[in-house]
gemmi code that builds the backbone of each chain (N, CA, C; Angstrom):
import gemmi

chains = {
    "A": [
        ("MET", (15.331, 6.139, -7.317), (14.571, 6.922, -8.287), (15.538, 7.657, -9.216)),
        ("ASN", (15.309, 7.516, -10.498), (16.110, 8.247, -11.477), (15.327, 9.458, -11.961)),
        ("ILE", (16.018, 10.584, -12.037), (15.354, 11.823, -12.433), (15.985, 12.342, -13.713)),
        ("ASN", (15.146, 12.715, -14.671), (15.675, 13.244, -15.923), (14.878, 14.471, -16.348)),
        ("TYR", (15.600, 15.534, -16.689), (14.900, 16.718, -17.164), (15.285, 17.020, -18.606)),
        ("ASP", (14.287, 17.040, -19.462), (14.481, 17.344, -20.875), (14.107, 18.814, -21.058)),
        ("GLN", (15.138, 19.623, -21.130), (14.958, 21.079, -21.154), (14.176, 21.548, -22.382)),
        ("ALA", (14.520, 20.983, -23.543), (13.884, 21.408, -24.797), (12.371, 21.230, -24.731)),
        ("ASN", (11.935, 20.123, -24.138), (10.496, 19.858, -24.058), (9.890, 20.179, -22.690)),
        ("LYS", (10.715, 20.748, -21.838), (10.267, 21.077, -20.461), (9.573, 19.884, -19.812)),
        ("LEU", (10.231, 18.741, -19.943), (9.652, 17.478, -19.490), (10.498, 16.879, -18.358)),
        ("LEU", (9.884, 16.735, -17.194), (10.589, 16.185, -16.039), (10.085, 14.767, -15.776)),
        ("THR", (11.006, 13.798, -15.818), (10.604, 12.399, -15.653), (11.190, 11.803, -14.375)),
        ("PHE", (10.324, 11.187, -13.603), (10.759, 10.455, -12.411), (10.571, 8.972, -12.691)),
        ("GLU", (11.680, 8.274, -12.743), (11.598, 6.826, -12.930), (11.737, 6.205, -11.541)),
        ("ILE", (10.611, 5.730, -11.013), (10.638, 5.221, -9.642), (11.150, 3.784, -9.659)),
        ("THR", (12.155, 3.524, -8.838), (12.773, 2.194, -8.861), (12.548, 1.454, -7.541)),
        ("GLU", (11.915, 2.122, -6.576), (11.725, 1.488, -5.272), (10.270, 1.073, -5.074)),
        ("GLU", (10.032, 0.235, -4.049), (8.671, -0.112, -3.692), (8.034, 1.116, -3.031)),
        ("ILE", (6.768, 1.358, -3.328), (6.120, 2.557, -2.788), (5.218, 2.163, -1.624)),
        ("ASP", (5.691, 2.433, -0.403), (4.862, 2.213, 0.786), (5.073, 3.388, 1.735)),
        ("HIS", (4.444, 3.337, 2.885), (4.532, 4.428, 3.860), (5.980, 4.730, 4.237)),
        ("CYS", (6.789, 3.676, 4.271), (8.202, 3.828, 4.638), (8.978, 4.636, 3.590)),
        ("GLY", (8.660, 4.403, 2.336), (9.453, 5.014, 1.265), (8.946, 6.347, 0.740)),
        ("VAL", (7.663, 6.665, 0.979), (7.093, 7.834, 0.284), (7.669, 9.180, 0.727)),
        ("GLU", (8.066, 9.303, 1.993), (8.554, 10.610, 2.459), (9.737, 11.092, 1.636)),
        ("LYS", (10.652, 10.151, 1.377), (11.850, 10.491, 0.611), (11.465, 10.856, -0.829)),
        ("ILE", (10.553, 10.076, -1.401), (10.121, 10.339, -2.777), (9.462, 11.726, -2.848)),
        ("LYS", (8.562, 12.004, -1.903), (7.862, 13.295, -1.878), (8.846, 14.460, -1.899)),
        ("ARG", (9.808, 14.398, -0.989), (10.769, 15.510, -0.864), (11.524, 15.740, -2.156)),
        ("ARG", (12.013, 14.636, -2.728), (12.834, 14.779, -3.942), (12.001, 15.285, -5.104)),
        ("VAL", (10.792, 14.743, -5.255), (9.935, 15.143, -6.375), (9.564, 16.620, -6.253)),
        ("ASP", (9.146, 17.037, -5.059), (8.753, 18.439, -4.874), (9.930, 19.369, -5.168)),
        ("ASN", (11.116, 19.004, -4.688), (12.309, 19.825, -4.951), (12.539, 20.005, -6.435)),
        ("GLU", (12.454, 18.908, -7.172), (12.749, 18.958, -8.606), (11.677, 19.738, -9.366)),
        ("ILE", (10.412, 19.530, -8.988), (9.339, 20.259, -9.687), (9.490, 21.761, -9.433)),
        ("GLU", (9.802, 22.106, -8.190), (9.952, 23.530, -7.869), (11.189, 24.120, -8.524)),
        ("ARG", (12.186, 23.307, -8.740), (13.420, 23.784, -9.367), (13.214, 24.070, -10.858)),
        ("TYR", (12.569, 23.138, -11.564), (12.466, 23.277, -13.023), (11.165, 23.928, -13.474)),
        ("ILE", (10.134, 23.855, -12.659), (8.782, 24.259, -13.084), (8.525, 23.776, -14.516)),
        ("PRO", (8.482, 22.458, -14.693), (8.360, 21.886, -16.040), (6.935, 22.033, -16.575)),
        ("GLN", (6.809, 21.833, -17.883), (5.474, 21.846, -18.466), (4.777, 20.516, -18.176)),
        ("ASN", (5.572, 19.432, -18.271), (5.017, 18.095, -18.031), (5.857, 17.319, -17.024)),
        ("VAL", (5.154, 16.627, -16.153), (5.820, 15.765, -15.180), (5.354, 14.340, -15.459)),
        ("ILE", (6.310, 13.444, -15.624), (5.961, 12.043, -15.875), (6.517, 11.165, -14.762)),
        ("PHE", (5.669, 10.273, -14.266), (6.121, 9.247, -13.333), (6.146, 7.925, -14.089)),
        ("ASP", (7.334, 7.362, -14.212), (7.464, 6.086, -14.914), (7.429, 4.949, -13.875)),
        ("PHE", (6.396, 4.113, -13.981), (6.191, 3.043, -13.003), (6.755, 1.702, -13.460)),
        ("ASP", (7.523, 1.720, -14.546), (7.978, 0.451, -15.117), (8.678, -0.447, -14.085)),
        ("GLN", (9.444, 0.168, -13.181), (10.226, -0.649, -12.240), (9.599, -0.739, -10.854)),
        ("VAL", (8.347, -0.308, -10.752), (7.682, -0.378, -9.448), (6.954, -1.719, -9.327)),
        ("SER", (7.436, -2.570, -8.433), (6.824, -3.893, -8.301), (5.746, -3.898, -7.238)),
        ("PHE", (5.804, -2.926, -6.317), (4.823, -2.904, -5.228), (4.404, -1.480, -4.898)),
        ("MET", (3.118, -1.290, -4.711), (2.629, -0.006, -4.203), (1.383, -0.258, -3.356)),
        ("ASP", (1.303, 0.412, -2.203), (0.059, 0.336, -1.423), (-0.567, 1.726, -1.386)),
        ("SER", (-1.535, 1.936, -0.486), (-2.294, 3.187, -0.538), (-1.439, 4.419, -0.225)),
        ("ALA", (-0.257, 4.220, 0.339), (0.638, 5.353, 0.565), (0.967, 6.037, -0.762)),
        ("GLY", (0.996, 5.240, -1.829), (1.293, 5.782, -3.157), (0.188, 6.691, -3.678)),
        ("ILE", (-1.054, 6.385, -3.299), (-2.180, 7.201, -3.754), (-2.064, 8.604, -3.159)),
        ("GLY", (-1.880, 8.652, -1.837), (-1.731, 9.945, -1.163), (-0.548, 10.718, -1.704)),
        ("MET", (0.551, 10.002, -1.944), (1.765, 10.642, -2.442), (1.498, 11.271, -3.810)),
        ("LEU", (0.822, 10.532, -4.709), (0.604, 11.042, -6.064), (-0.390, 12.205, -6.081)),
        ("ILE", (-1.429, 12.106, -5.268), (-2.384, 13.220, -5.218), (-1.688, 14.483, -4.697)),
        ("GLY", (-0.844, 14.306, -3.702), (-0.065, 15.430, -3.165), (0.840, 16.060, -4.218)),
        ("ARG", (1.520, 15.209, -5.003), (2.407, 15.731, -6.058), (1.608, 16.377, -7.183)),
        ("TYR", (0.428, 15.815, -7.457), (-0.448, 16.393, -8.481), (-0.834, 17.823, -8.090)),
        ("LYS", (-1.108, 18.012, -6.809), (-1.469, 19.361, -6.336), (-0.299, 20.332, -6.512)),
        ("VAL", (0.908, 19.863, -6.172), (2.097, 20.714, -6.324), (2.285, 21.069, -7.798)),
        ("ALA", (2.194, 20.047, -8.664), (2.413, 20.273, -10.099), (1.366, 21.241, -10.647)),
        ("LYS", (0.130, 21.033, -10.245), (-0.951, 21.870, -10.764), (-0.785, 23.321, -10.336)),
        ("MET", (-0.387, 23.485, -9.089), (-0.181, 24.833, -8.548), (0.866, 25.585, -9.363)),
        ("LEU", (1.852, 24.838, -9.886), (2.931, 25.473, -10.654), (2.647, 25.420, -12.156)),
        ("GLY", (1.453, 24.992, -12.510), (1.062, 24.997, -13.922), (1.585, 23.824, -14.733)),
        ("SER", (2.008, 22.745, -14.062), (2.541, 21.587, -14.789), (1.466, 20.513, -14.959)),
        ("ASN", (1.542, 19.783, -16.074), (0.681, 18.608, -16.269), (1.386, 17.391, -15.684)),
        ("MET", (0.595, 16.421, -15.284), (1.195, 15.217, -14.711), (0.623, 13.970, -15.369)),
        ("GLU", (1.481, 12.990, -15.567), (1.064, 11.768, -16.250), (1.813, 10.568, -15.663)),
        ("LEU", (1.143, 9.416, -15.623), (1.793, 8.197, -15.157), (1.931, 7.242, -16.343)),
        ("ILE", (3.084, 6.605, -16.462), (3.257, 5.653, -17.561), (3.750, 4.296, -17.044)),
        ("ASN", (3.583, 3.283, -17.887), (4.061, 1.917, -17.606), (3.571, 1.346, -16.274)),
        ("VAL", (2.286, 1.537, -16.005), (1.723, 1.057, -14.736), (1.327, -0.416, -14.867)),
        ("LYS", (1.844, -1.241, -13.978), (1.533, -2.679, -14.023), (0.104, -2.944, -13.519)),
        ("PRO", (-0.469, -4.077, -13.935), (-1.875, -4.349, -13.586), (-2.163, -4.325, -12.080)),
        ("ASN", (-1.251, -4.869, -11.253), (-1.521, -4.910, -9.805), (-1.604, -3.500, -9.215)),
        ("ILE", (-0.861, -2.582, -9.811), (-0.865, -1.208, -9.303), (-2.015, -0.417, -9.934)),
        ("ARG", (-2.305, -0.719, -11.188), (-3.435, -0.069, -11.854), (-4.741, -0.312, -11.070)),
        ("LYS", (-4.858, -1.529, -10.546), (-6.032, -1.914, -9.770), (-6.228, -0.961, -8.571)),
        ("ILE", (-5.133, -0.629, -7.912), (-5.208, 0.269, -6.747), (-5.579, 1.685, -7.196)),
        ("PHE", (-5.027, 2.106, -8.337), (-5.375, 3.433, -8.861), (-6.859, 3.507, -9.176)),
        ("GLU", (-7.356, 2.462, -9.834), (-8.757, 2.489, -10.257), (-9.698, 2.493, -9.053)),
        ("MET", (-9.334, 1.741, -8.045), (-10.149, 1.682, -6.835), (-10.280, 3.041, -6.163)),
        ("SER", (-9.212, 3.836, -6.272), (-9.191, 5.111, -5.546), (-9.620, 6.289, -6.411)),
        ("GLY", (-9.980, 6.023, -7.659), (-10.448, 7.109, -8.519), (-9.350, 7.996, -9.091)),
        ("ILE", (-8.096, 7.582, -8.926), (-6.963, 8.374, -9.435), (-7.073, 8.677, -10.935)),
        ("PRO", (-7.499, 7.696, -11.775), (-7.540, 7.982, -13.224), (-8.472, 9.138, -13.597)),
        ("LYS", (-9.399, 9.493, -12.694), (-10.269, 10.633, -12.985), (-9.513, 11.953, -12.830)),
        ("ILE", (-8.437, 11.931, -12.079), (-7.697, 13.162, -11.803), (-6.379, 13.204, -12.571)),
        ("ILE", (-5.669, 12.075, -12.556), (-4.333, 12.038, -13.157), (-4.355, 11.111, -14.370)),
        ("LYS", (-3.752, 11.585, -15.466), (-3.744, 10.805, -16.697), (-2.814, 9.587, -16.553)),
        ("ILE", (-3.332, 8.442, -16.920), (-2.493, 7.239, -16.923), (-2.366, 6.780, -18.366)),
        ("ASN", (-1.147, 6.842, -18.871), (-0.914, 6.446, -20.263), (-0.868, 4.929, -20.358)),
        ("GLN", (-1.694, 4.381, -21.230), (-1.807, 2.925, -21.334), (-0.658, 2.321, -22.147)),
        ("GLY", (0.275, 3.148, -22.564), (1.346, 2.714, -23.461), (2.199, 1.558, -22.973)),
        ("GLY", (2.203, 1.304, -21.666), (3.056, 0.240, -21.149), (2.633, -1.126, -21.660)),
        ("VAL", (3.592, -2.016, -21.777), (3.294, -3.347, -22.309), (3.099, -4.382, -21.220)),
        ("ASN", (3.180, -3.920, -19.947), (3.141, -4.891, -18.859), (1.781, -5.538, -18.725)),
    ],
    "B": [
        ("MET", (4.135, -25.611, 19.379), (2.865, -24.955, 19.098), (1.892, -25.964, 18.509)),
        ("LYS", (0.820, -26.227, 19.253), (-0.209, -27.139, 18.752), (-1.233, -26.355, 17.963)),
        ("THR", (-1.646, -26.872, 16.849), (-2.601, -26.136, 16.031), (-3.488, -27.091, 15.266)),
        ("LYS", (-4.725, -26.653, 15.049), (-5.619, -27.483, 14.242), (-5.501, -27.123, 12.762)),
        ("TYR", (-4.596, -26.233, 12.474), (-4.439, -25.785, 11.086), (-3.340, -26.580, 10.381)),
        ("ASP", (-3.312, -26.472, 9.069), (-2.295, -27.189, 8.313), (-0.912, -26.570, 8.516)),
        ("ASN", (-0.916, -25.249, 8.766), (0.348, -24.572, 9.013), (0.061, -23.270, 9.741)),
        ("GLU", (1.030, -22.816, 10.487), (0.826, -21.595, 11.256), (2.155, -20.908, 11.520)),
        ("MET", (2.133, -19.588, 11.572), (3.341, -18.859, 11.965), (2.985, -17.592, 12.721)),
        ("ASN", (3.894, -17.194, 13.603), (3.717, -15.965, 14.368), (4.927, -15.075, 14.180)),
        ("LEU", (4.631, -13.802, 14.085), (5.708, -12.847, 13.852), (5.425, -11.639, 14.731)),
        ("GLU", (6.460, -11.149, 15.409), (6.289, -9.906, 16.175), (7.304, -8.918, 15.667)),
        ("ILE", (6.818, -7.719, 15.341), (7.743, -6.698, 14.836), (7.539, -5.398, 15.606)),
        ("LEU", (8.585, -4.610, 15.662), (8.447, -3.269, 16.229), (7.693, -2.403, 15.225)),
        ("SER", (6.956, -1.431, 15.747), (6.132, -0.596, 14.874), (6.969, 0.453, 14.140)),
        ("LYS", (7.916, -0.027, 13.365), (8.749, 0.870, 12.562), (8.350, 0.711, 11.104)),
        ("SER", (8.273, 1.826, 10.400), (7.758, 1.733, 9.035), (8.700, 0.946, 8.121)),
        ("CYS", (9.980, 0.871, 8.513), (10.894, 0.083, 7.685), (10.600, -1.412, 7.819)),
        ("ASN", (9.743, -1.814, 8.758), (9.372, -3.227, 8.892), (8.180, -3.617, 8.016)),
        ("GLU", (7.550, -2.642, 7.354), (6.394, -2.942, 6.519), (6.747, -3.931, 5.408)),
        ("ALA", (7.870, -3.667, 4.747), (8.273, -4.535, 3.635), (8.578, -5.939, 4.148)),
        ("PHE", (9.259, -6.009, 5.304), (9.582, -7.312, 5.880), (8.307, -8.103, 6.186)),
        ("ALA", (7.325, -7.421, 6.786), (6.084, -8.100, 7.173), (5.367, -8.672, 5.955)),
        ("ARG", (5.198, -7.871, 4.914), (4.431, -8.363, 3.761), (5.187, -9.454, 3.003)),
        ("ILE", (6.532, -9.347, 2.985), (7.314, -10.365, 2.286), (7.293, -11.684, 3.072)),
        ("ALA", (7.343, -11.579, 4.407), (7.286, -12.783, 5.243), (5.955, -13.514, 5.047)),
        ("VAL", (4.848, -12.765, 5.037), (3.537, -13.394, 4.843), (3.454, -14.011, 3.446)),
        ("ALA", (3.947, -13.274, 2.457), (3.918, -13.792, 1.082), (4.712, -15.094, 0.982)),
        ("ALA", (5.866, -15.137, 1.643), (6.685, -16.351, 1.611), (5.967, -17.504, 2.300)),
        ("PHE", (5.281, -17.187, 3.397), (4.567, -18.231, 4.152), (3.460, -18.871, 3.322)),
        ("VAL", (2.749, -18.067, 2.520), (1.636, -18.629, 1.740), (2.088, -19.217, 0.403)),
        ("SER", (3.352, -19.032, 0.071), (3.802, -19.440, -1.263), (3.645, -20.944, -1.501)),
        ("GLY", (3.612, -21.716, -0.415), (3.425, -23.162, -0.542), (2.091, -23.550, -1.172)),
        ("LEU", (1.110, -22.650, -1.110), (-0.197, -22.930, -1.709), (-0.196, -22.631, -3.213)),
        ("ASP", (0.951, -22.215, -3.709), (1.105, -21.956, -5.136), (0.133, -20.874, -5.657)),
        ("PRO", (0.096, -19.752, -4.994), (-0.813, -18.679, -5.442), (-0.335, -18.039, -6.745)),
        ("THR", (-1.254, -17.379, -7.437), (-0.861, -16.643, -8.635), (-0.137, -15.366, -8.219)),
        ("ILE", (0.502, -14.725, -9.175), (1.187, -13.458, -8.894), (0.182, -12.432, -8.379)),
        ("GLU", (-1.018, -12.468, -8.961), (-2.043, -11.504, -8.542), (-2.477, -11.753, -7.089)),
        ("GLU", (-2.671, -13.032, -6.741), (-3.070, -13.333, -5.361), (-1.998, -12.896, -4.367)),
        ("ILE", (-0.738, -13.164, -4.705), (0.368, -12.762, -3.826), (0.409, -11.239, -3.694)),
        ("SER", (0.221, -10.565, -4.803), (0.257, -9.109, -4.795), (-0.877, -8.542, -3.926)),
        ("ASP", (-2.064, -9.138, -4.037), (-3.211, -8.701, -3.229), (-2.924, -8.885, -1.732)),
        ("ILE", (-2.364, -10.044, -1.386), (-2.072, -10.329, 0.024), (-1.008, -9.366, 0.560)),
        ("LYS", (0.040, -9.146, -0.227), (1.104, -8.237, 0.210), (0.558, -6.828, 0.450)),
        ("THR", (-0.311, -6.391, -0.462), (-0.859, -5.038, -0.322), (-1.732, -4.952, 0.932)),
        ("ALA", (-2.589, -5.951, 1.146), (-3.477, -5.933, 2.308), (-2.669, -5.941, 3.610)),
        ("VAL", (-1.621, -6.763, 3.674), (-0.778, -6.824, 4.875), (-0.101, -5.476, 5.104)),
        ("SER", (0.391, -4.888, 4.034), (1.064, -3.607, 4.134), (0.121, -2.528, 4.690)),
        ("GLU", (-1.134, -2.564, 4.237), (-2.119, -1.584, 4.728), (-2.370, -1.766, 6.227)),
        ("ALA", (-2.549, -3.019, 6.644), (-2.863, -3.267, 8.053), (-1.686, -2.885, 8.952)),
        ("VAL", (-0.478, -3.253, 8.546), (0.706, -2.935, 9.356), (0.904, -1.416, 9.414)),
        ("THR", (0.720, -0.755, 8.284), (0.866, 0.707, 8.256), (-0.159, 1.362, 9.185)),
        ("ASN", (-1.391, 0.866, 9.172), (-2.414, 1.403, 10.080), (-1.972, 1.301, 11.534)),
        ("SER", (-1.436, 0.137, 11.913), (-0.978, -0.029, 13.294), (0.121, 0.977, 13.636)),
        ("ILE", (1.029, 1.184, 12.700), (2.159, 2.096, 12.953), (1.674, 3.547, 13.065)),
        ("ILE", (0.892, 3.977, 12.077), (0.513, 5.395, 12.023), (-0.619, 5.723, 12.991)),
        ("HIS", (-1.652, 4.857, 12.980), (-2.844, 5.186, 13.765), (-2.821, 4.524, 15.148)),
        ("GLY", (-2.521, 3.225, 15.198), (-2.522, 2.512, 16.472), (-1.500, 3.117, 17.432)),
        ("TYR", (-0.269, 3.153, 16.979), (0.804, 3.640, 17.855), (1.181, 5.093, 17.583)),
        ("GLU", (0.595, 5.697, 16.593), (0.904, 7.088, 16.217), (2.408, 7.348, 16.212)),
        ("ASN", (3.110, 6.432, 15.548), (4.559, 6.525, 15.367), (5.380, 6.387, 16.648)),
        ("SER", (4.735, 6.015, 17.780), (5.545, 5.701, 18.952), (5.847, 4.203, 18.882)),
        ("GLU", (6.708, 3.719, 19.797), (7.145, 2.335, 19.687), (6.138, 1.358, 20.283)),
        ("GLY", (5.844, 0.327, 19.567), (4.947, -0.715, 20.053), (5.215, -1.994, 19.288)),
        ("ILE", (4.505, -3.033, 19.689), (4.698, -4.337, 19.035), (3.494, -4.628, 18.136)),
        ("ILE", (3.763, -5.062, 16.943), (2.702, -5.505, 16.045), (2.829, -7.019, 15.908)),
        ("LYS", (1.716, -7.719, 16.176), (1.743, -9.175, 16.076), (1.065, -9.609, 14.784)),
        ("ILE", (1.714, -10.516, 14.109), (1.149, -11.042, 12.872), (1.051, -12.556, 13.019)),
        ("ASN", (-0.165, -13.049, 12.912), (-0.378, -14.490, 13.002), (-0.999, -14.952, 11.685)),
        ("CYS", (-0.389, -15.978, 11.098), (-0.913, -16.497, 9.825), (-1.198, -17.973, 9.962)),
        ("LYS", (-2.350, -18.363, 9.464), (-2.709, -19.777, 9.509), (-3.164, -20.224, 8.127)),
        ("ILE", (-2.888, -21.472, 7.845), (-3.366, -22.039, 6.593), (-4.305, -23.195, 6.926)),
        ("ASP", (-5.517, -23.107, 6.380), (-6.517, -24.152, 6.583), (-6.917, -24.627, 5.186)),
        ("LYS", (-6.419, -25.757, 4.801), (-6.567, -26.251, 3.430), (-6.059, -25.185, 2.457)),
        ("ARG", (-6.965, -24.539, 1.685), (-6.471, -23.528, 0.743), (-6.772, -22.104, 1.215)),
        ("LYS", (-7.179, -22.030, 2.478), (-7.547, -20.715, 3.004), (-6.437, -20.163, 3.882)),
        ("ILE", (-6.108, -18.902, 3.648), (-5.115, -18.248, 4.490), (-5.813, -17.251, 5.405)),
        ("ILE", (-5.477, -17.338, 6.684), (-6.088, -16.457, 7.687), (-4.962, -15.615, 8.295)),
        ("ILE", (-5.063, -14.305, 8.143), (-4.011, -13.408, 8.627), (-4.590, -12.491, 9.697)),
        ("GLU", (-3.988, -12.541, 10.885), (-4.407, -11.632, 11.962), (-3.286, -10.655, 12.238)),
        ("ILE", (-3.605, -9.380, 12.216), (-2.591, -8.360, 12.506), (-3.117, -7.514, 13.657)),
        ("SER", (-2.387, -7.513, 14.768), (-2.921, -6.810, 15.944), (-1.892, -5.895, 16.590)),
        ("ASP", (-2.416, -4.860, 17.203), (-1.560, -3.946, 17.967), (-2.227, -3.656, 19.304)),
        ("THR", (-1.476, -3.085, 20.223), (-2.051, -2.674, 21.506), (-2.016, -1.148, 21.583)),
        ("GLY", (-2.351, -0.538, 20.478), (-2.331, 0.926, 20.389), (-3.630, 1.553, 20.838)),
        ("LYS", (-3.945, 2.701, 20.250), (-5.033, 3.505, 20.819), (-6.439, 3.056, 20.421)),
        ("GLY", (-6.530, 2.176, 19.419), (-7.856, 1.679, 19.033), (-8.594, 2.627, 18.105)),
        ("ILE", (-9.691, 2.112, 17.527), (-10.463, 2.903, 16.557), (-11.783, 3.306, 17.209)),
        ("GLU", (-12.107, 4.583, 17.116), (-13.318, 5.088, 17.765), (-14.569, 4.553, 17.080)),
        ("ASN", (-14.612, 4.673, 15.765), (-15.796, 4.230, 15.033), (-15.355, 3.459, 13.791)),
        ("ILE", (-15.474, 2.144, 13.856), (-14.959, 1.291, 12.779), (-15.704, 1.546, 11.475)),
        ("GLU", (-17.027, 1.722, 11.543), (-17.795, 1.938, 10.311), (-17.302, 3.170, 9.549)),
        ("ILE", (-17.050, 4.248, 10.286), (-16.566, 5.475, 9.641), (-15.140, 5.274, 9.125)),
        ("ALA", (-14.316, 4.599, 9.930), (-12.923, 4.372, 9.529), (-12.838, 3.573, 8.232)),
        ("LYS", (-13.846, 2.697, 8.016), (-13.814, 1.839, 6.826), (-14.243, 2.557, 5.551)),
        ("GLU", (-14.880, 3.709, 5.704), (-15.372, 4.398, 4.506), (-14.221, 4.813, 3.600)),
        ("PRO", (-14.386, 4.571, 2.281), (-13.323, 4.969, 1.366), (-13.038, 6.462, 1.502)),
        ("LEU", (-11.771, 6.808, 1.434), (-11.282, 8.196, 1.460), (-11.386, 8.858, 2.831)),
        ("TYR", (-11.899, 8.121, 3.851), (-11.918, 8.707, 5.193), (-10.548, 8.533, 5.835)),
        ("THR", (-9.968, 9.625, 6.303), (-8.715, 9.511, 7.037), (-8.688, 10.533, 8.158)),
        ("THR", (-8.050, 10.144, 9.277), (-7.880, 11.097, 10.370), (-6.558, 11.846, 10.221)),
        ("LYS", (-5.782, 11.430, 9.190), (-4.479, 12.052, 9.032), (-4.245, 12.592, 7.616)),
        ("PRO", (-5.095, 13.517, 7.164), (-4.900, 14.056, 5.820), (-3.590, 14.835, 5.700)),
        ("GLU", (-3.110, 15.366, 6.824), (-1.859, 16.160, 6.773), (-0.677, 15.272, 6.402)),
        ("LEU", (-0.812, 13.960, 6.606), (0.274, 13.050, 6.216), (0.066, 12.565, 4.777)),
        ("GLU", (-0.895, 13.169, 4.082), (-1.239, 12.745, 2.732), (-1.658, 11.282, 2.704)),
        ("ARG", (-2.383, 10.858, 3.744), (-2.948, 9.517, 3.722), (-4.207, 9.558, 2.876)),
        ("SER", (-4.427, 8.498, 2.120), (-5.525, 8.524, 1.155), (-6.857, 8.055, 1.743)),
        ("GLY", (-6.829, 7.386, 2.877), (-8.068, 6.855, 3.439), (-8.574, 5.628, 2.700)),
        ("MET", (-7.664, 4.930, 2.027), (-8.073, 3.769, 1.229), (-7.644, 2.437, 1.849)),
        ("GLY", (-7.005, 2.477, 3.003), (-6.451, 1.263, 3.597), (-7.462, 0.137, 3.779)),
        ("PHE", (-8.551, 0.402, 4.503), (-9.540, -0.650, 4.750), (-10.253, -1.060, 3.464)),
        ("THR", (-10.474, -0.100, 2.573), (-11.121, -0.422, 1.287), (-10.264, -1.420, 0.503)),
        ("ILE", (-8.953, -1.194, 0.522), (-8.046, -2.105, -0.184), (-8.049, -3.482, 0.493)),
        ("MET", (-7.973, -3.496, 1.815), (-7.988, -4.798, 2.523), (-9.268, -5.556, 2.188)),
        ("GLU", (-10.376, -4.843, 2.197), (-11.676, -5.455, 1.952), (-11.782, -5.994, 0.526)),
        ("SER", (-11.285, -5.236, -0.443), (-11.437, -5.702, -1.827), (-10.397, -6.736, -2.231)),
        ("PHE", (-9.209, -6.682, -1.622), (-8.161, -7.604, -2.044), (-8.248, -8.959, -1.336)),
        ("MET", (-8.958, -8.990, -0.202), (-9.113, -10.250, 0.517), (-10.574, -10.679, 0.400)),
        ("ASP", (-10.863, -11.942, 0.749), (-12.258, -12.399, 0.666), (-13.081, -11.884, 1.844)),
        ("GLU", (-12.442, -11.842, 3.009), (-13.165, -11.418, 4.216), (-12.273, -10.517, 5.052)),
        ("LEU", (-12.903, -9.539, 5.692), (-12.158, -8.643, 6.585), (-12.961, -8.447, 7.854)),
        ("LYS", (-12.303, -8.638, 8.992), (-12.988, -8.405, 10.269), (-12.114, -7.465, 11.098)),
        ("ILE", (-12.721, -6.430, 11.647), (-11.959, -5.480, 12.457), (-12.539, -5.478, 13.873)),
        ("GLU", (-11.684, -5.722, 14.851), (-12.110, -5.635, 16.252), (-11.228, -4.595, 16.919)),
        ("SER", (-11.847, -3.685, 17.657), (-11.050, -2.636, 18.261), (-11.666, -2.168, 19.564)),
        ("ILE", (-10.826, -1.919, 20.535), (-11.295, -1.352, 21.803), (-10.453, -0.113, 22.074)),
        ("LEU", (-11.133, 1.000, 22.270), (-10.414, 2.258, 22.503), (-9.453, 2.113, 23.679)),
        ("GLY", (-8.235, 2.517, 23.459), (-7.232, 2.458, 24.518), (-6.546, 1.105, 24.672)),
        ("LEU", (-7.097, 0.081, 24.032), (-6.510, -1.258, 24.188), (-5.869, -1.800, 22.915)),
        ("GLY", (-6.429, -1.430, 21.782), (-5.800, -1.886, 20.550), (-6.778, -2.353, 19.494)),
        ("THR", (-6.204, -2.823, 18.406), (-6.999, -3.211, 17.242), (-6.489, -4.529, 16.690)),
        ("LYS", (-7.435, -5.375, 16.275), (-7.051, -6.616, 15.595), (-7.807, -6.706, 14.272)),
        ("VAL", (-7.048, -6.881, 13.214), (-7.627, -7.023, 11.885), (-7.437, -8.475, 11.456)),
        ("THR", (-8.523, -9.119, 11.058), (-8.429, -10.502, 10.569), (-8.842, -10.524, 9.099)),
        ("MET", (-7.991, -11.086, 8.274), (-8.275, -11.121, 6.835), (-8.165, -12.562, 6.352)),
        ("MET", (-9.076, -12.935, 5.484), (-9.046, -14.297, 4.953), (-9.110, -14.300, 3.440)),
        ("LYS", (-8.416, -15.241, 2.861), (-8.473, -15.372, 1.405), (-8.254, -16.829, 1.037)),
        ("THR", (-9.072, -17.329, 0.144), (-8.877, -18.689, -0.349), (-8.069, -18.630, -1.637)),
        ("ILE", (-6.990, -19.380, -1.635), (-6.122, -19.420, -2.818), (-6.696, -20.464, -3.779)),
        ("LYS", (-6.971, -20.033, -4.981), (-7.603, -20.936, -5.940), (-6.660, -22.068, -6.339)),
        ("GLU", (-7.259, -23.200, -6.614), (-6.493, -24.357, -7.077), (-5.885, -24.014, -8.439)),
        ("ASN", (-4.592, -24.267, -8.579), (-3.954, -23.983, -9.861), (-4.341, -25.071, -10.874)),
        ("THR", (-5.112, -24.668, -11.879), (-5.686, -25.654, -12.800), (-4.722, -26.087, -13.902)),
        ("LEU", (-3.555, -25.431, -13.945), (-2.621, -25.756, -15.031), (-1.891, -27.077, -14.794)),
        ("ASP", (-1.886, -27.546, -13.534), (-1.124, -28.763, -13.231), (-1.753, -29.999, -13.858)),
    ],
}
model = gemmi.Model(1)
for chain_id, residues in chains.items():
    chain = gemmi.Chain(chain_id)
    for i, (resn, *xyz) in enumerate(residues, 1):
        res = gemmi.Residue()
        res.name, res.seqid = resn, gemmi.SeqId(i, " ")
        for name, pos in zip(("N", "CA", "C"), xyz):
            atom = gemmi.Atom()
            atom.name, atom.element = name, gemmi.Element(name[0])
            atom.pos, atom.b_iso = gemmi.Position(*pos), 0.0
            res.add_atom(atom)
        chain.add_residue(res)
    model.add_chain(chain)
structure = gemmi.Structure()
structure.add_model(model)
structure.setup_entities()
């Protein structure tokens, strides 16, 4: 996972590069929570461009991070979500809670 | 191994979460001979990942156990059985409900069975409390019409 903080725009971006399953989410959770608590950004972006696989562990992980971000007053957005992963988001009602930017070309 | 199927494989893995990726990739590789689309492969991988994760978290509750994965191919149909000898499911109907989870503290979404059900053509769950759970999933891989 690559992490970038744009101070001028208070924008914290997590570029996830690993597959998201039960095995991998604990590490992602810890790192994301640490960074959000450190910067208290205005916007948090999860870039899914390099995520080739995600199962339901990703849903729980994102809802959990959304709660952390919201508690600290940050907005959260997902970008570059591939169709196979979008399908899982839609099934679980995630788009009703978390903004998914359709900007990706995948 | 004698079988009435066109192809068959058996896999036994320890209930370690780092084996989830191995399990879904092995099943995906096994069915690749049927020339599935990327979407079909993705659906199968996700369903396998959900079933294996259930065995690890719920069946064995993170203690050590064996998860058996049996895959069969019957013409264009793939039959995947994933079983554990863990604690079993008390009420399958409730467990299958979307968003139902017994482990919200682990940030589980309760979507596992819903995903298996929607991504595969058929899902059958058999479970006996104290003895274990077997999930059977079937999917027919469509004929690739581009050939």
